[in-house]
N, C-alpha and C positions, 0 to 999 in steps of 0.2 A: 503487399507490401508488413510489416513488422513496426511494431513500436516496443521499447526496452529499456531498461535503464537498472539504477536504483534509488531505490523507495528511500536510504538513512539509514536502513537496517538490511534489508533485504533485497537480491534483485528480483525484477520481473521482467514477462514480458508476454505478449501477445500480437492478434492479427489488426493491420490496419486496414481499413474495405473501407471501399463508397468514396474517395476523394476528390474533393471538389476544387474550385476554386478560391472556398472558402471553409467550408467545414469538412469533417473526417469522423469515421465512425471508429471506434475503439473496442474491438470483442471483449469477450472474458478474459483477466490477466491471471495467469500463472503467477506464482513468484517461489523461491525459497522458503522455507521454514526455518531459519533461523532467529533463536528467543536473545534480545536483547535486552540489557538487565535493568536500561532507563524506562521506565515505562512512560514517558513523555515521549522518547523516539519510536514504542508502538505503537501509542495513539495516534502520532502524527503519519505515522505510515499508512496505518488502518485506514483515516481520514482520507487521504491523498490519492489512495489505490480506489478507494470508494465513487472518487470525485471521475477517475477515466475510465473505470471498469464497464465494458457492457454500453457505453456513452454515446451521442452522437457531438460533437462540440465543433464550434463556429472556431477559427485562429485567423490569427492577424500576423506578420513580420513585419519589423520597423529597420531598416537599415541605419541605424545613430551609432554611437564609438561603443555601444554595445552589441547592435545586432539581437532586437529582442524578439522573443516567440511570446504573445498573448492568446491564452485559453479563455473560453468563454462558453456555457453552457449553452442547449438548443433550446427555445422554447418558442417553437415551431407551430402554429396554429394547425387546425384541423382539415382547413380549407386548401392546406400546401402553403401557406405564407412562413416565409422564415422568418423570425424573432430571434434576434439576439441575446443571451439572457447576460448573467453578471459575469464578472471576470472572476473564474475560476482559480487561474495560475496563470504565472509568468515566468518565463525562462530567458536566461541570459549565454550566448554564446561562454565559456569560457575566455578570459584576455588572451593566454596563452596560442588559443586556435582562432581570435578574430583576425588575427593581422594575416596571419597563413592562409586561411579561407580567400580571405578579400584580396589576397594579391594574386593567387593561384588560380584565380577567375579566369584569366585568360595571358597570352603574351602581350607583354607592353613595348610601344613604339615609344624613340627617345626624339624628344621633338627640340629640346634646348641641353645641353651640359655646361659645365664650368670648366675653363681653362683657367691652370694658376698661371701665374706670372713671378717667375724666382722660386724660391721652395717651398716644396707643399707643406703647408703647417695654416693654423687656424688663423696666422695674421697676414698671410700671404693675400696680394691683391689677385681677385679672381675676374673673369670675363667670362658672360655666356654668350656663346656661339650657339647657331641651330647649327641640327646637323647635316648633313650634305645631301643632296637630294642622288637618290637612285643608290646611296650606300646607309639605309637606315641599321642605326643601332638598336636591338630587339634585345628585353631582359624577359626573362621567365624564371619561374619558381617551380620546384620538383624538390618534395622531401626537405633534406637538410643543405641545400645548395641552390644557385642560382647559375642560369646557363644563357646562351645566345649569339648572337654575331656582332661584332666590331663595325660592320659596315665592309669588313675584308674577311675576319678570322671567325672561326667559330671559339666560341669561349666557354670554360667552366669554372666554378669556383669549388676550391677543395672544401669548404664550410661557409654555411651561410646559416644565423641564428633570428628567428624574428618574432618578436613578441606584440604586445598589441598597439605599440606605437613609435617601434623602434625596430632596425634592421643590422645585423651586423655581417658582414662579408669577410671572406677570407681570403687568401694568395688566390688570385686567378691563373689557370692554367690556360694557354690558347694554340691553335695551331700555327704554324708559322710560313703561311702562303705571301708570297710577295706581291701585293697590288698596286698596278702602275699611274691608275688616277691619282689626280695631283690633289693632294690635302687628305687623302684617306688613310694612307699610314700614319700621317700626323694627326687625324680624326682618334685612329684606332690608340695611339698611345696614350692621347688624354684619357680617355675614356677609361683605359686600365688603370691610370695612374689614378685616377678620382674613385675609381672603383674597388679597388685591392687594396683589403687586409684594413678596413673603415668601418665604421660607425656613422648611422640617420637617424636622424627621424625621419617617420613619412608619414604624409598626410593624402589619405584616398578621397578624392572628391566624386561623388557617384550622381551626377546629373544627368545624362541621357543616354542613350545607346552611343551616340556622336562624340561625346565631349565629358568622357570620365578621362579624368588624371591622378595620377600617381606622382607627387613631390616631395623628393629626398633633399633633407637638409643636416646643415653639419650640426655636429655634436660639441658643443663648447663647453668646457668645465669652467665654472665660475662659484668659489668658495667652496668647493667639494660637491656642486650641486651641478648635475648636467643640464644646459639648457639649451633652445634650439637655436641654433645659428643660421649663416646665410643659406639661400636657395644653391644646390650644385645641379641638378637635375631636375627636367620636368618631362615627364611620359603620358601617353596616351594609348588609349586602346578604342579598336574599331566597333566593338558590340561588349555586353553585358551577360555572364551566363549566368541566369537566375530561375528562380521557377516563376512559371507562368502569372502566381499569384501579387507575389511582387512586383514584376515587369508591370505588372497591369495597376499597382499602387502608384507607383512611377510614372504612369503613362506611358510610357511603351510597349509599341504594339505588339500584339503576339498572335501569329497567325494558326498555330496549332498547337495543341496541348501536349505536354513532353510525358510519356509513359515510361514510366521506368520497371524495366525486366529485368530476370535474369536468362542467358541464352542458353542453348543446349549446342555443344560441338565443342569445336577445338580443330587443330589441323592433322590427328591422329598422326603421330610422327613418332610415336613411341611402338617398337615394333622387332620382330626377329626376321631374317629374311635366310633363306636357303637356296640353293639351287634346283632348278628343274632340267630333267630331261627328257628327252624323246623316247620312246616304244614303239613298238609297232599298232600305231595310230592312237594312241593315248600319250599322255605324259605323268612323268611320274618323280616322285620325290625320294629324300633318303631318309630313313629314320635311325635309332639308333638305341638299342634295345637291350637292358639288362644289364648288369654290374660284373665284370666289366664289361662296353659294350659290343654289341653284334649291330654288324651293319647289315640295313634290309633294305631293299625299292619295293615302292607301295605306290599304284596306281592313284592319282590323285581324281577322287570321285565326287562330285557336288552332287550324284544323284543317288548315294546310300548311304545310310547310315553307320556302317560298321567298318572297322580294320580288322584284317587277318592275313596272314600269312603260314608258310609249313612251318612246322618245329620238327625236330630229328625224329625219324620216325614215320613220317608221312608216307601215304602209299601210293605210288607212282603220279608224285606231285610236278617232276619233272624239274629237278635240279640240275640236270646237265643245260637246260636253257635258261635258266635264271642269270641273273647276275650275281646272286649269292649263295654261299651252303645255308643248307637247314638251320634253323635258329635252334638252338639246345638249349635246353631248359636248364638242363645238369651244371654249365657253366656260369649260369647267373645265380649269385647269392642273395638276390632280392626278386626272384622270381616268386610266383603263388598260384598255382591252382587254383581256383575257385570249388570249395566243397559245396554240397548238396543246397547246406542250409544260408549258402552266400549268393544263392545265382541269379541274375539280373535279367537278362534274356535268354532264357536257355530253360531245357529240361533237365532234370538229373538224371544221370544216366549210369550205374558202376559207380558211384561216389564221383563223378563229375558235372559240371554244367553243360550240356551238351546242344549244340544249336549251330544251324545250318542257311545258306541262302545258296537261289539257283536262279537261272536267267534263261529265258525266253532261248536264245542260241545255242541252250545246251551244255554251257557249263555251270559248276557248282563249287562249293568248297563244302567241308564238314569240321568241325571247332569245339574245342572244349573252351570256357571262359579262361583264362588269365589276367594275371595285372604284375606289371614289373613296371621299372623305370624308362620311359621313352623321351627323347627330346628330337629333333630335326636339327639336321646339319649335312656338310658336303662328304663328298664319298671317298676323301682322303682317310687315312687313318689318320692323321694329324687334328681333322672335325670332330674325333671323339676324344680328344684330349682338351678341344678347348675351354677356357671358363667360361667363355661369352654361353656359348653351346651348352655348356651343362649348367649354369644358371636358369635354360629354362628348362632342367630335366622335371618329367612329372610321373604321378601316379597313374597309369594309363589302364584302361581293361581292352583288352581287345582280343580275337579269336585265336588257339594255337591250331592251326591246322592240320588234320590227320589223315585226309582225304582231298583230291582235287578231282575236274572233268575239265575235259572241251579246252577253251582260250587260255584257263588258270595255269594248264599244266605247259603249254607251250609258249606264254608270254615273255617278253625280258625282265617284265618287273618280277618278283618274288610272289608281291600279292596287291591287297588293297586299302586304301587307307579314304573311308566313307568320312566326306565334308559336307554332308547338309545339314540345315536347321536341324539337329537332333540333340540329345544331350550326350549321346554317347560318340561323340566326333572329338578329337583331339583340341582341335581351338578351342570349343565351349569346356571343354574339364581344362585344360589350362587357362581360359577365364577364371573357372571356379576355384582353381587355387590359387590364382594371383599374382602368376605367372605373365599372363598379356594384361595389359591395361584396357583393352576393349574388346567384344565379343566380337569381331571380324576378321577378314583374312581377304587377301588377292592374288590375283592369281597372271601371269604376265607371261606370254608364249607365243613362240610361231613355229610353223613346221617348215621339217627340214628334208633334202631329199633323200638322206641316207641315215640308216642306223648302224651301229653298233653294238656289240653285248657290254661294253663299258659304259653304253648313254651317251649322248648326243648333249655336247655343253657348249661345243662353239658353232656359229654360224662361218667360222674361217678359220681355215686348215693353221692356224697361228697357234701353237699349243702353249707359246710363251705367254702370248696375251689372250685367253680362253674368254670367250664372250659368254655368257651364262643368263640362262632364261629365271623367272625369279617368282618364288611363292613369299607371301609375306606373311605373318600371323599378327593381329593383334593391330593393324593399321594399314599405312597406304606409301608409297613408295612412290613418288612420283618421278624421279629423276630423269624416266627414260620417254617420258610422256610427251605426247606430242599436240595433242588438245585437252581443253580443260575437262574433268571429269563430271560424268551428269548422271541423274540417279532418276533411275526407276522406282516403282512403287513395286514390295513384294508384298504379293496380296496374300499370302497363306502366313498363318502365324507360327506354325511350325511343320517340318518335315521338310519341305525342301525349297529352295529359292524361287518364287514363281511370280512372274512376270504377266501384267495385261496387255495382250496384242491388240492394237486397236485399229491401224494400217497396214499394208505392203505395198510399196513400191517398186517400180521398175526404173532403173535411169540408162537412159540410153547410151553408147558410146563408152560405157565403164566408169573409170575415176576409181582410184585406189581409196579415196577417203570420204566422211560422210559430206564433205563440201565439195561443191562440184571444181573441175576446172574450166567451165566456162557455160557460158549461156545455149551453148550446142547440146548440151547433154541436159536431154528434157526428160522429166518425172510423167511415168504413166503410172495412175494410182489402178492395183489391183482391185475389182469390184467383191470382197471376200465377205463371207458369212461372220459376222463379227463373235457371235455368240457359240458358234461350233467351232472356231478355232480356240477360244479359249473355254470349253466344256470339259466335262470328267475334271482329273486333276488339275486342269490350268496348264501353261506354257511354262515349262521350268526351263532355268538354264542350268547345263549336265555337264562338267567339263571331261567326265566320265565316257560322253557318247560320241565318239567319232564326228558324226554328220549330226546335219540338221533335219529334223522330223518336224512337218506341220501337217495341218488338220485336212482330210483327204477332200475336203468340199473347196478347198482354195485350188486344188487341180485344175479346174475347168477356167477359172475366171485368168489362173494365171498364166493357162497354156496360151490364150487368147492374146492378153498382153504379149506375150514372149512372142508372138508370131508376128505380131504386130510390130515389133519393134527391130525383129531380128529376120525375120523374113523366113523362117522353118519354126517348126514344134518342139516343144522342150519334152526331152526325153534324158533317163540316166543312160545309156550306152556309150560305151568310149569313143572319144573322136578324137583326128589327128587335128593338131594347132599350132600354129606359130605362138612364138611371142607379142608378135603383133597383132594376130588375130586375138589371144586370149585376152590381151588389155580392151577389144572393141567390144568385145562381150558385158551386155548389160550388167550394172551395180546392181544389188537389191537391196533394197532397206525397210527395214522392218521399224513402224514408229509405237514405243511403249507409253505406257502412261507413266504419268513424270509423278516421283515420290510427294513433291511439292508442285502444287500449278501455282502456288502464290509469287508474282512476279520476285525476281531478285531486282532489288534496289541499284543496283550497282551494272545489270544486264538491262542497257535502255535498248540497243539494238539487235531484238534476239537473230536476226536473219545471219549476221557474221559472228554467233556464237557456235562453233561447231558441235553437233551433236543433240542440239536443241530443235524442234518443228520449226518453229518461227515461222515466217509464211508458208511453208509445206500446208500448215494446217492452223487457218488463224485463230480456228474455234480454241484448240489446244497449243497456245505456243510454248508452252514447258514443257511440252511432250517430249520424248527422249527417240532420238533417230540412229536406231542400229545399221552400221553402213557393211554390205557385206558382198568385197570384190570378186571378180571371177578367179583372180588370183588364190583365193579363200574357198571359195565352194569347189574349184573343180581340182581334182585330184589328180596329181602327175602321176603316171608309171614309167619308170625309167626303163625295163625291158619292154615294153609294149608302145612305149615312146607314144603314148595318147593321153589325153583327158578327159577323166568321168564325172559328171554333175552331182556332187553331194548332198543338192537340195532334196528329199521326198516329199510325199504329198500324199501321206497314206495312213494318217494315224486314225483314229476311230474318234477319240475324244482327245483335244488338247493338242499338245507338242511338247518339243523339244529343240530347245536352241542348241547346239551342240558346240562341240572345241572348235571344228571349223570356222563358225559365225565369231568365236572369241579370240582366233590366233590373233596376234597383233594387238590384241587388246589390253590393259590394265584394265581386269574386271575384279570390281570389289563383291566381295560378298559378306554384308553388314546385317547381320542377323541382331544385333543392339537394336539397331533403328528403323529395322524393316525395309530395307532400300537394297538397291542392286546397281553400281555404278561401272560405268564404262568410258573408259579415255581411250582414243590412237594412242601408241606406242610403240615404238622401236623393239622393246621387250630385249635391250642390251644390255647385259650389265656386267663390269667386269669385276675382278677378284677385289680391287678396293672399295667399289661399292658393296662386298657382302660385309667386308669389314666395318665400315663407317657406317652402314645403316643399322647396324645391333648395337653402335653406342647408342641408341635411346630406348633401351625395354626396361622392362620395370624395374630388376634388379641392376643396377650399374653403379659401381665403383668411382668415386671422385678421382680425377684424374691432376696430379702435380707437375708443374715446371721443376728443374732443376734449382737448386738452392742458392740465393745471392745475399754476399752479408750484407747487412744493412747497417750495424753498430758493431765495432769490433770492440775484440775485449779489451785495448789501453784506455779505451773510451768508458768503463764500466768499471775502472777497477778504482780503491782508495789510495791517491799516489804519499796521503800524509804518512801511512804506516811506512813508506821507505823513509822518510825524513826519520821517523821516530826511532828505526831499528836500526840505521846507518849504514844496511847493506843491500848493495845494489843487485845481488844475487836474488833475492828473497822473491820467494813466489808469489804474486797476488791472485785472490778469487774474484773472479768477475762472471762476466757471462757475455757470450755473444748475440746477435738478432738476425735471423737469416729471413730471409724473403722470399715466399716463393707464388708463382702466379698458377690461380685454379687455370687449368687446359679444359675442366669439364666438370661441373659442381658434381654429377652422378644424383641419384635416387634418393627418395628414404631409405628403401628396400636396401639400399648398396650401404659399403662402407662408406663414411662419413671424411670430408677434408682430413681432421684432428686425426681419426682415425691411420687414414694410411700414410702421414705423416709419423705417427707414430710406430708403425709397424715396421715402416722402409726405414727409421732410424734403427731400429732394434736389429734387424738383418746385415745392417751395416756395422753391427758392434760399437753404437753410439752410448753416450752417456744418459745421464738425466734430460730430460725435455718437455718443455712446455709448448702448448700449439695454442694460438688466437687467430681464427680465420672471420673475416669481418662482413661476411656478406657481400661482398663488392669485386671479390675477384682476387681478394690477396688473402694468403695465410701466411703467418709470422710465429718460427720457431725460434724459442729462447733456449740456448744452450749455454750448460757452465761451462767455465773458460778457466785456464790460466796462463800468468804471464809474468817474466820477471823482472822487477825494478827497474833496471837497464834497459830492456827492450820497451818498457812501457813508456819511460820517459825519452826513449829516441824517436817512440812514434809520432806522427804527425797527423794529419788528414789521411785515412783510409788506413789506418796503420803502421804510417812511413813507407808505403809501397807506393811504386808510379806503376802507370797503366804500359802494358807490352805493347810491341809496335804492332801492325798487322792488321788482320781483321775480328780483332779481341771481341768489339760486339756479337759477331754472328758465331763465334765459338760461344760464348756464354750463351746466346740464346734467347737475349734479350730485347727491347722494343717492339715486342709485341700485344695487344692486347689480349686481356683474359677471356672467356668464356663469359656469356653474359648469364650472370647469377642471377638469384630468385630476387634480387632487391632491384632488378632491374638496370643496374650499373656494373659496368666493366673496368680496369683498371689496366695502366700501362705504364712497366717500369723499364728504364734504361737501366744495361748492366755493361759491365765492362771489365775485364779479363787483367788482373795486376800481375806485378812480376812475381808475387811468390805463389803464382798459381791459380788463385781463387778470385771466383765471380763478385765482383761488387756492386752494388746499387748506385746509380747518379742520382742523388739525393734530390738535386733540383730538380729531376726531369720523371716524375712521377704525376700520372695525370686520369682522371677520372673522365666518362662521362657515361649518358644513359644508352641503354640498348634494349630491344625488344624483341631478342629471336629467344632461340634457345630456352635456358628454364623462365626465362621471365613471360610470363602469358600464352605460353604455349596451349593450353587447354582450356583458357580462357575465351570465349569468343566474345564477350564485352571488353575484354582489356584489346584481345588484336580481332578486331573485328573484318578484318581484311589482310588477304597476303597478296601482292600481285609476284608472279610467279613468270619467267622471262627465261627465253632461250637465245644464248647469243652465238654466234661463227665467227672465230677471229683468225683471220688468215696469214699463215706464218708462225703462226704463235705454237708453242710447245708443252702440252700436259706433260710431261715429263720434270720442266722445271717448276712446276706448281709446286706451291707451299703455305703455310701459315701467312708469311712475310708479304707475299705477292697477294694473296686475297685483301690481305689489308690496305694495300696499293690500291688495287683493283675498287675497293669497297669504298674507299676516300673519292676517289675519281668518278664512280658509278653517281653515286648522291652529290657530288659539285654539278655534275653535268645537266642531272634532271632539274636539279634547284637553281641553274644557271641563271636564269631571268627573276625568278623571284628571290634572291638574295637583296636585291635590291630597295626591295620592300618588304623584306623580312616575311615573309610569308613563305617558308619552306615546306616542304611536302614529308619530306623524311630526312633524318640524321645517317651518318656511315654506321652509328651504331644500330641500325635495323635493317643491313644488308647482310645477306647471308649467301654465299655460295657453295648449292648443296653438292655441285658436281662440276670437276673440272675433267673433261675424257679429250681424248685423239678424236678428231673430226678428219674422218676419211672420205675417200671417192667413193666408195660403196654404200655410205650412208644416204647418199642422194640418187640412188639408183634403184629401180623398184625390184628390180631381181638380187639386189644384192651385188656382193662381190663374183657371184656367177656371171655375170656379163663384164666382167672387168679382166686385164689381162693383167695388169698389176692393180694393187689396191694401196695407190699412194695418199700417205697423210699429207691433209691440206691443211690441217691447222688444231685450235683447240675449240671443244665444244664448253659453253658455258653454261650452266643450269641456276639460277640467282633468285631467288626470294628476297621481295623488302618487306616489312612488318607496316602495319600499319595501327599505330595507337588509339588508344582511346584516352587522353588523359583525364577527361570527365566520368569514367570508371568510377565507380563505388565501391570500393575493398568492403565485403561483410565486416562486424564485428571479429566474427573468429576467426579470418583470414589476419587482420590487424593482430589480434592476441597471441597468435601464432608465431608471426612476425617480430612480436616482442617476448616470446620465449626463446627464437631464435637468437636474438642480441643479450636475453641472460643466458643462455646455453652457449654464446660463443664467449663469455666473461668467466664461466663456471668451466670452462674447458671439458663442455661435454659433446655429447654431437650436434654435428651440423644440422639443423631442418630445411630442406629444399622445396620450395613450389614445385617439385617435378613428380609425384608421384602418381599412385591410382586416383581419380580423379573423387574416389569417395573420401581421400585424407585433404580436399584441397575444395576450401570453398568458392563458390563463383562469383564474382563479381556483378552487380545490376548495371544497366544503363540505360539511357536514354535513346528511342530512335529517332528522334533529330538530330541528335548526335551523330548515327550511323548512317544517315541518308548524308550527313554534309562529311564523312569520312569516303563513303563510297563514291563519291565525285573528287576525293583526293584520290582514290583510286583510279578511278576514270581520266583525271590528268596526268598520272603517271604514265600510265599508257599510252595517252598522247605523245609526252614526250619520248618514251621509248622508239616512238613511230617517226620521229623525225630523222629525215636523210642524213646519212654520214653522222648518226649515233656513236657507233664503237668507235670512228676516225679521230673524233672528240674525245672519247675516254684515251685513247691511244697518245694526242695532244696533249692530254692535262695531267699521265702517269709523266710523260716526258718531262713539264716543265715541274711536278712538284719534285721539291728539294728531298722528301725523305727518299723518295726513290732514285734519286740519282747515283747511289754509290753502286746500286742492284743493275743500272743500266752500263755504267763504266763496266763492270764486271761480265759483260751478258750472262749473267744467271737469271736475268726476268725473265719468263716465259712469254712477255710481250716483246722482247729484245728486236729481233727482226720485223714485228711490223711495226712499230715504233723511227727504225731506219728506214723501211720503206715504203712510204707514202701509199702508194699502189694496192699493197698488202693491205692496207689500213680500211680503204675505201673501198675494197673487195669484202670485207667484212660487216656484217649485219645483224641486227637482230631479228631474228628468222620468225618468232611469234612472242606474245605475251598475253597472258589474262589475267581476272582477278577468281581469288580464291574466298569463296565467300564464308568464313569458320562456322557461322551459327546456321547450321542442319536445317533448321525449320521443324517444325512439327509433323511432317509427311501429311501437311493437309491437304485435299483436296475436294475442288466445287464441284464435283461429279462428271459421269460419263455424258456431259450432256450432247456432244456429239452426235447421240442417238439421236437427238431430235433432227437430225437432216433426213433419217428412215421413216417418220412416221410424222403427220400434223393433229398438231390436235394437243391440250395440255394432260387430257386424262390419257388417252393412247399411249403418250409418252412415258406418263408414270407406267401405264400396266407393261409396257415394254422393258421398262428397267427393272421393274420388279420381277417380272418372270425370268428375266434373264438371271438374277441372282438365284431362282432358283434350277436353272437349267445348267450353273456353270457349277456351282456349287453341292447340289443335292446328291451329286457322287464321291465328293470328299470322302475320303476313311476315315474313320471314327477307330478307337483303341478297343481291341479285343481284348477281352477280358475274363481268362480262365485260372482256374485255379493253380494247374500245370498246364504254360502256355506250348503250342504248340511251335517246334522249334522250326522246321522248314517252312522258308517261304517262297513263294512261287508269285511268279508275273503274269499276267494272261494279257498283258496288251502290249507289252515292247515289240519294238520292229527294227534295233539295231542289232548291228555283225559285231559288235563288241559288248563288254561289261556295262549293263544295266542296273540298278537295284532293284528290287521291290517296290513296288507303290504302294501297295495294299494292305502295310502294317504296320504299326509305330511299335519301338521295343518296349519290352517290360520296364525299363527303367523310368520312360516318362509316363506309362501308367501310373508307376508308384508317385509321381509327382503330380500329376493332377487328372480333372477327370472329364468325361465326357462330353458334359454339359458345358464347362469353362471354355472346352477346345473351340467349341463350334461357339460360342457366344464369341469367343476372341474372332471366329474369320465372321459370324455373322456383322459384328462390328466392323469389321474391316467393308463388306460390299456396304453397310448402310452409308459410311464415309465416302467411299467410290465412286457410289451411287446419287450421293445428293439428297439423301432420306434423313432430313433434320429434325427436328424438336417437334415438328408437327406432322410425326408421322403418317406413314400411309396403313391405310385400313387391311385388314385380312378379313376373309369373307370366306364360308365352308371349305377353310383348309388350302384354298389358293390365293396368292397373293393378288390384287385386284386394287384398281383405285381410292384412292380414300374417299370418305362417305358413307362406305357399307357399317363399319365397326368405328368407333370414334376410341382413341386408344391416350392415356392421359400422358403419357411422358415417353423420352428413347428407350427407359429401361423395359417398359411394357413390348415397344416393337421389340426390342433386339430379343425380349425371352418369347416372343412369338414366331420370329421367324428364325432362334435359334432352333424352337419345337418342331417347326416345320422341318428345316430343312431336317431333323434327325430323323423324319419319319419317311424321307427322302420322298 
């Protein structure tokens, strides 16, 4: 932890360590060095800092009216006895913070409230009434507002102020649901009358966890003084959130110590997306190169480092076979060929930096290094002009090919794009140039049976609704996923994405998913040699390799199991099969070492988490299981009408998990966190997905809704001038205030909301304008205006105009919530179209509510530690009618149904502001068919599929002082009409919160409860009933504009709808910790022999890892002696000169050694090294983990 503050003249800070129930140690303090003129201040500061700096101190906290912290020096004796010394300091929480802190410790439940008899004033008679059973009134505090539930409706205050003993509540806004139970509406009215626009004295009585009480009393004025009057409400809470020491002091039992930590992770939903096309056995993407941009298609190859494509003048490079013409450097004003002094991974030849790459199957390219503007996009020319795509434009080094051979000549794609874990790859360069928030990307594709020169975009021949495969840069797009993403550990620090294969299984009678269809699908384990499977370069995940290749030692054991299951031997020869026979072939399962094998607190039932080993391997239940069904490993030839098995057992070292194993998976390549993620997916995206996904990239401008008039000109002018001049035609100068909803707050790197409003005003030829945005989803524009005295006198409410008849609210686009802004608040205003053609704000109908999606906590796993992801299929619903209003109606109903049984005791799990619909797409019959539309005569649209995420917010997360300072700076920036600041940009601009593990376990249970609620029968049907009864959606239903109209009208359709699946995303990615490959113990008996086996494995697997070749002039020709693929696979035997300039050989090996030590559970009592061979500990004693890493690194480097 940290300690810091102000010493009277200078700020100070330092480390806070060894915190116990009663004492802590402060490390050496550092401070600013400002000189203060008053010598007494400097002396006080020096004394104070000396008392704290590098000291162990005892502390005690008392919860009186002042919440006091007392520090005493430590006089502990040498024999370990703790002795408290004299008091050296007393601290008191500022009065302005005391009340707020105490009240916000949890949500309060009302026990009794006052009901006024007659007029509401201090002289009225009141009666105290108990709150109705099963209709609990709740009261919560957040920032400068209160919120809760009246027992029927949710409410929020537009303002609330808390001092050390007094509370002021502004006007309340509530939902307008009708509750039929007797007395509930009357109770609600009484509570709203009691709380709205009123001041209270409050008393907080902290007794114990069961009896804490909050008492609200009226404020009575007497003789100019405020006195405490009658009690108006009594509230209680079930428990108190205090530190362990304080609860112990007050006699509250504490089971576990709360550990405050910062978390690593987030939702990783800031990304760029681009379509993926199918080529001949490969998949390719489109990049736009140069100024103006020229289109090039490139194979996506995670098994190589470099990007190259033919340039004008390329000798025999197959332009007639490729999708596009050669790249013409002369047509690009930004093209730059590197000179000899600039060579990166090449050799100087005739003034150019020349390099080449060759492949075992005979293909190669030869190129010179060049730099130009590069960005990814679709193939349509309009994609080259897209502002979103151009915002990702990057200065990128590539190979301008002058010659090609082999498959490079005849392939469909123009070139190749290396996507390995290497500094030369496009994702890494985009990350380094701050175009991406995270150094990661994901690929989602599936294999089609036909290929054309324009590339395969659609699985269906409906070109009006093309179905895309997707490449996502900088994050994860989960909208098409069918299972949770699970993560294997990338055991190589650089070079390739390398996983550790621990087991191979064969599942009888097939199955398309990692989860079996039933108990009849039994697993048979292949008795493979673990060490040979992972030898050499290891097992890499390579999108550029069409097929999957495993070590040749697996061939025999695999064939034994295969023959046992199928009755025939395994062969790579073509075979004729019916679709039924194909589906009955075994599914191959590969077990991969987990990224983090510490159990996830939200995943209590591992056997039901698709993709985790669970009961398959009880010794390593967190391991990853990758399923490869026959529909993936059997390649179909339409011309021969036969299937060929494409699992090969031929590798002499390690292996390759190729694209056939990756298909129908969303595969994340996360170099930043050294992991590879797998989620089963349809890999189907429509054009609208491509557009909406890009809204979350690093550099996004704010988007504002249409302006509506809040204050008219007639309301701001000085009418006294008319009387003085006696001229009815005199033009008066005033101003209008126009309100705009923030549709998307944008990012820090994008254009702020204020700048957007000013820019749009200038484009429309407007006059002077001032803009203020409040950070809660609202911007107000102040515009100069003029009006005559006659018109000003004639104007009444709304400037003298009246509402237009018809759908005026729809025309104005009002009555929808703003985006969830950085303050975790969103606002809704109602607007109405008037007879003057302008939209006006209905001033009495402005609401705010808390929200925890989008900009709020998106990248902070302490604030949003869990997200529940759900897929719903709604029969009869129309995705074409989906809009923002429909999403809000659905979100309200969704939250209401999940919390239905909890409203009565005010224990709601989340609010409607925590619900986000990621995707609304058509649900077609082919979605439920294994072979898609190919097995259907008509691909009928059955309804709509919704992908919904619910954020679980941690109200106890502690924002760091930097973030608070940033928020205050934001507030000042708004007041000064400068740039808006959003908690939305790259993580280095955002300080992460800290949180207690105990809070996260509680919230994990909340996630579990939400999943349980979603699994209830007829959940979707109940949502439809709720929407139908909701007054807010009545107009939509009657006009048939609701996407749910047919489903609500036909109860049969509603009951045919369902929640297909749901799961919890843990946004904290952990530290990639591993308890080690302790499963090896099953192969050997005795502790020493196990250790010997473990450590000899590290030699066997990693001794042949490639190092960095260092020469003054690097050999640019690269050759691969181990590849067996029939398509492009890059060399595994050399790193680029770029990397050699940035790191050295020892560091690289240290990283890999450290990875192995962690993976093999070699901890601080590091194993011994004897005579150059790793053996069991005892021969040589090493004093530290660093010593062991050093020795192991040296050993590995010598081979």
